[in-house]
N, C-alpha and C positions, 0 to 999 in steps of 0.2 A: 504494500500500500504506500503510495507516495505521500509524503508529508511536506508541509510548507517549509521553506528555507528558514534557517535560524535568523533571528533578528540581528542585523549588522550594527556594529558600533562605528562611530565616526573615527576614521583612521588618525585624525589629527588630535582629537581630544580623548579618545578611548571611551567615550560615553555613548549610551544608547539614546536613540531619538525619542524625545518626550512625546511626540505625536504617536509613535509606535506603542509606547507604554500605555498611553491613554486609550488607544484603539483596542488593544488587547484586554485591558481592564474592563472596558465597556462590553466587549464581546463575551466576557466570562459571566456576565450577570445572568443571561438566559440559561447558560449551562448550569450555573450554581443552583438556580431554581429547579431545573429539570432533575439535577442530581439528588435533590431531596428525596426523590422516590427511587433512587438507584438501589438495586438489590444487593444482597451480600455477595452473590456470585459475580455481579458486575464489578464490584469493588475489588474482590479477590483477583479477578482477571487483570485489572490494572496493575495490581501489585506484582503479579507474575510476569507481566510484560516488562516492568521496571527491572525485576531481578534478571530476566533473560538478557535484556539490553546491557545491563552492567557487566554481567559475566562475559558477554561477547566482546567487550572492550577491555578486558582484564589487563592484557599486555600493554595496551595504550595508556592505561592509568599508571602502570609501573613507570613507563617512560616519562609521563607527564610529572609525576611526583619527583622523579630523579632530576628532571630539568628545573623544577621550581625551587627545590631546596634539598636535593640529594637524599631524599627519604628512602631508606632501604626497602626493598620489595617485601621482606618479611613483615616490616612494620605497616606497610600499606595493607597487607592481608589482615594483620591482627587488629589494627586500629582504625581502618577505613572500611574495608569490605566486611569483615566479620560483624561489627555492630549493626550495619545496615541490613545485611542478610538475615541476622538474627531477629531484627525488628520485623522484617517481612515474614519470616517463618512464624513468629509469635502472633502476628496480626492475622495471618491466614488461618491459623489453628484456633484462634480465640474470638474472631470477629463476630460470629453468630451470637456468642454469649454476651459480648460487650454491647452489641447493638439491640439486643432483645429488650422489649418493655419490661419493667420491673414493678410488680405489684407491691403496694405498701398498705399497711394496716390503717384503718380509720382511727382517728383520735376521738375523744369523748365529744368534742364540738362538731365532729363530722360523722357521727354515727349514722348508719344506714346509707352510706355512700360507698362507691367504689373509686379507688384512686390508683394511679400508676405513673411511672416516669418513662417518657420516651426520649430518645436521643436523636437530635437533628444535626446535620452539618451546619457549621456557622455560616458558610457561604463562600465568599471570595477571600482568600487568605494570602498573606505575604510572609515569606520565610527569608530572613536576612541572615546569611551564614558568614562566619569568620574564615581566616586563612589557615589557622593552625591544624584543623582537620577538615579540609574543604569538602571532601566527599561525604564523610560521616555526618558532619553537622549541617549539610545541605539536604542530603537524601534521607537521613534518619527522620527528621521532622516531616519530610515529604511523605514517607510511609504512613505516619500517623494521620496526616491531613487527608491522604487518599482513602485510608481505611475508614475515616469518618465521613467521607463523601463530599469533600470540598474541591473547588477549583483552586489552583495555586499559581502564584507568581514567585519565582525564585530569584534572589539577588545574592550571588556568591561574591567573595572578596576579589578585588582587582589585584591583590598581591600574589595570587597563584594563577596566573593567566593560562598556563598549559593545562592544569587540571580543570579550570573553568571551561575551556574550549571543549574538552572531551565530555564534560557533563552536559554542556549545551547541545552537543551532537546527540547524546543519548536521549535527552528530553525531546528534541525535535524529531527523532526517529520513531517515537512511539505515541506522542501526544500532539493533538492539534493545539494551536495557541489559545483557543477559547476554552481549553481544558487545563493545560499546564504549560507555562512559558518561563523561560529563563532570560534575564536581562543582565548583561555585563556592564561594568562601569564603576566609577568611584563615587565620591561624595555627591556630585551633581545628579547622578542617576538615583542614588539613595534618596535625595531630597525630593525628586519628582515622585518617586514611589510613596514616600511617607506623606505626601500631600493628598493622596487618594483615600477615599473613605472605605478602606477594607473592613471586613467583618471581624478579622482577627489578625494580629501580627505576632509572629514568633521570631524573636531576635536572640542571637547568641553573640556575645562580645563583652566589652568592658563596661563597668558600672557607669563611667562617664558618658559613653555613647548610649547606654541604656536609658539614661535620664532624658536624652534628646528624643529617643524613640517614644518613650512614654509621654513626653510633652506633645509630640506630634499626634500620637494616638488620641490624646485627650480632646483634641479639636473636633474629632468625630465620635467621641465616646466609644472608640474601638477597644475591644478587650486585647490584652497582651499576655504573652508568656515571655519572660525575660530570663535567659540563661546567662548569668554574668560571672564574675570571677571573684577575686579576693585573695588575701594572703593566708592560704590554708596551713595552719600550724601542725607540728608533730610534737608529741611528748614521748620520750623514751625514758622510762623510769629504771630504778636500780634492779628491778626484778625481770626486766625484759630479756628475751632471747636475742642477743645482740647480732648473732649471725643472720637470723631471720630478718631482723630490723634492717640491717645493712643491705641484704639481698633485695628486699622488696622496695626500700626507699631509693636505692640506686637505680632500680628499674623505673619507678614512678617519677623520679626526678630527671633522669637522663633520656628516657624514651622521647622521641620527637624533639630531641635537643632541649627538653624542658619546657617546650611550648605547649603546655597542657593546662586547661583552666583548673583542674583538680590536682595539679602537681603539688607535692610537698613543697611549701615555700621556705620554711625555716624549721629547725628542729631544736627543741629544748631537751637537753640530755642531762640526767643526774650526774653530779660531779664525780661520783664514785665509779661511774662506768664510761665517762666521756672518752678517755684515751683509748680504751679497748674498742669503743664504737667507731672512732675515727680510723683505727687500724683496720677494722673489719670493712669499712667503706673503701679504704684504699685498696684492699685486697680484691674486692669485687670489681672495682674500676679496672685494675690491672688485668684481671682475668677476662673481662668482657671486651675491653677496648685496647689493651696493650699496656705494658709495664713502663713505657717511656713516653714522653711528650710527642716524640716523632711517630711512634706506633699509634698513639691515640689520634693524632691528626690525620693519619692515612687509613684509619679503620673504616671499612665499608659498612660497619654496623652503626655508625654515629651520624645523625643528620646534621644539617646546618641551620643557622638562624635564617629567618625568612628573607631578610635583606640587610643592606648595610646600615640603614637608619636604625633598625632595631638592634643590630650588633653594636652600634655606637652607643645606644641607650644603655645596654647592659654593661658595656665597658665603662661608661660614665658612672654607673652605680658602683662598680668595682673600684674605680679610682677614688671616688668619694669615700668609700669605706676604708680603703688603705690610708688615705690622707688623714682620716680621723683615728687611725690606730689599729684597724683590723689587720689580721695576719692571714695571708693566703697559704694554705697548707699544700695545695696543688691546683694547677690551672694554667691558663694561657689564652691569649687573644690574637686573632689575625683578622683585622677589619676587612682587608681586601678580599678574603675568602669567606667572609661571614661566619668565621669560626670562633666559637667560645668553647674551650676545653672543659671537660668535667672538672668542676671547681668546688673546693671546700674552703670555707672561711671560719675563722674563730676570732674571739676577742672583738666582736663587732659592737661598737657603741650604739646605744639606743637611738641617738640622734642621727645616725647615718641614714641616708636616703633609702638604702636597700632594706631598711627595717620598716619603712612606711609605704614604699611603692611595691606593687606586685612585680616580681622578678621576671617571670615568664622566660626563663632560660636555665641552662644547666649549672646554676650556682646555688649552693646550699650553705647558708650561714648555720653554724653549730654554736648553740648558746648553752652555756653551763648553768645549771640551777641547783639549789640546795633544798628549797622549800617549794613543793608543788603548788601550794596555795598562792604563792607569788606569781607563778605561771598562769594560774587561772585568772588572777586579777588583771594581768597584762592582756590575756586573750579577750576578756570581757570589756577592757577599756578601748578596744579597737572595733572597727566595723565587723559585723558577723561574717565569717568566712564561708566559702562554698563547701569546704570539707574540714574535718578534724580527724587526725590520725593518732591513735593511742597504741603504744607498744608496752605491754605490761602483762604479767601473769597474776597480778593481784586483782581478783574479781571485784572486791569491794571498792577498791580505789577506782577501777575502771568505771563502775556504775556511778560513783560519786562525780567523776569528771564529766561524764555524759550529762548528768543532772545539773551540774554547775555552769555549763557552757551552752552556747547556742551556735549551730552551724547548719548548713544545708543538709549535710549527711555526715556520718561517722563511720570509720573503718577501724576495727580492733585487730591489731597484729597484722595489718595489711594496709595497702593504700591504693587509691585509684580504682580498684576492682569493682567497687560498688556501682560505678558508672555502667558497667556491663551487665548488671543484674536487671533483666527485663521485668521482673515482678516487683521491683522497688521503685518508688518515685524518685526521679532525679531532678534536683532543682536547688535553688538557694533560698535565702531568707533575708528580706530587706535589701541591704547593699549588695548581696551576692545573687539576688534573683527573686523573681515573682512567678509562682506557678511551677508545675512539674511536667516532666516528659518521660518518655519510654513506656512501652507496653500499653496497658489500659489507661495509665495516667496521660500518655501522649494522645491517645484516642479521645479522652475527655477534654484535653486542652483544646482540641479542634472541634468539639461538639457542644451543643447547647442541651442541657438536661431540662426537658420541658415537663412541667407538672400538668397532669390531666385528672380531673375529678368528674365523676358521673353520678348524678343524683339517683337515689333509690326510689322505690314506690312510695315510701313514707317520707314526706318532706319535713324533717325535724326542724329545719331552720325557720319554719313558720312560727315556732314558739318564740322567736326572737324578733319578729316583725311587729311594728306598731299596729294598732294602739296597745300600749302596755297595760293590760288589765291586771287586776290583783293576782289572778292565777299565773299570768305570764311572769310577773315580777317574782313570784315565789319560785317558779321553775328556774328562772335565770339565777336567782340568788342561790338556790340549791346546787345548780351546776357549778357556779363559781366556788362554793364551799367544797364541793366534792373534788375539786382539783388539788386540794391539799392532801388527798389520800394517795397511797402508793399506786403507781401505774400497774395495770394488769398485763402490760406487754413489755 
């Protein structure tokens, strides 16, 4: 089946044509209304087409990720393909259950009525994806949006042009523009899209840009899901399995060159185990990427920072920390190659910029602590993070730390992996995000849960209609008093 050509960007500006965007947005209105009645089978068919088209371009995606920032093909499989394909598998197997009307019990005030909840697609939705996991964070929400029955406009990041091109070709090969469309471009294209009255916006990115998206959505009272970031802290106490902590943290911190929204940002280590923890981290880095700086630089298993601007930003954080007295235990920078080596820092002063800005790179400040209550106070004094990671074998302390802090998610004796759990809600809290994604939570993000009530043969509500006779007043008073009794349900 022939599909329309992809929407072309202006070769001089790199932006999509605003008229094209408006035309496609308008064309999706009729489709969105029609898709309210789409069957489970029709939605599953769309998901299967997406899966088949992705897999057909597997090698092209490998090449595109290598071109954009030297991402190893194994990481493309594990962090880009696997999450999206798992979302598709999960949605196909669960969609009938998710989309089925759910009966609810009547309350005392609604006795003799029938009620249920139906889910409807929100309509026309916008998905704005970042550059750090361009396929995962663009097509993952797309799966949820299609499962819920929505039309979609996708806006990937301009920082991964090779991957965006392949994604655009995939979308154009299986969907008409009035169903799903992808527009490339930078800030001007984003601004054109955000000016439109979408029914829902799903944004993944920084808290600063999330505020801009939320302000734009407010103009149309558009609902939003915001997957943001934050400085996700780690606590390694004196009871922790240090080998396990080092192995998992060096994976979570160094995969994708640290450019992960839920990457461990900094680690609080009890003073009694700090030296052994650092030695364990060094050993893991040497084993995975090479024992020397030269070996690490040439490792095919280590990605690069997305561009020189972000490399310069991380280098600036390192320079500022060192100027203020921080000690670099290992690491290195090559701006020309967008290379930041696996880096461990210690003796980092609290006023260093690296302790207040999200690092988003392969740099781990190691902070020694003596009293865990001081760590809790510091975590609570900062914006709520997207994740909190606890390494401890003390169950009581772990429980207490979870209760005393707030974060989007928590992982105990692991990190990052909770993102991949399709039965868990993934999302932040306040500064780190609004709403949840993945599995049924993603389906609900792109759905409206519609309340339906059907009156029974006995219209009890008549007892509450004027005129308020003495009998009716007694019935109303008795009903109010009875609400103090325990519920039967």
